[in-house]
C-alpha positions in Angstrom: 0.0 0.0 0.0 2.8 2.4 0.8 4.5 1.6 -2.5 1.2 2.3 -4.3 0.8 5.7 -2.6 4.4 6.7 -3.4 4.1 5.6 -7.0 0.8 7.5 -7.4 2.5 10.6 -5.8 5.5 10.3 -8.1 3.3 9.9 -11.2 1.2 13.0 -10.1 4.4 15.1 -9.7 5.7 13.9 -13.1 2.4 14.8 -14.7 2.2 18.2 -13.1 5.8 19.0 -14.1 5.1 17.9 -17.7 2.0 20.1 -17.8 4.0 23.0 -16.5 6.7 22.6 -19.1 4.1 22.4 -21.9 2.3 25.5 -20.6 5.6 27.4 -20.4 6.6 26.4 -24.0 3.3 27.4 -25.4 3.6 30.7 -23.6 7.0 31.3 -25.1 5.7 30.4 -28.5 2.8 32.8 -28.1 5.2 35.6 -27.0 7.3 35.0 -30.1 4.3 35.3 -32.4 3.2 38.6 -31.0 4.9 41.5 -32.7 4.3 44.1 -29.9 7.5 45.4 -28.3 7.4 45.4 -24.6 10.5 47.5 -24.4 9.9 51.1 -25.5 12.9 53.1 -26.7 13.1 56.4 -24.7 13.8 58.5 -27.7 10.8 57.0 -29.5 8.6 57.6 -26.5 9.6 61.3 -26.3 8.8 61.7 -30.0 5.2 60.7 -29.3 4.6 63.4 -26.7 
């Protein structure tokens, strides 16, 4: 019984880690697809004032 619980806990952790990695990779891919620049050049920002 103890082995079964440890095995189940290990499988749960592996599944959660895999899910987290997949979510992170899809987030990175989504960031690469968006063309908006998060970093604003100060000179460019001043020109718009």
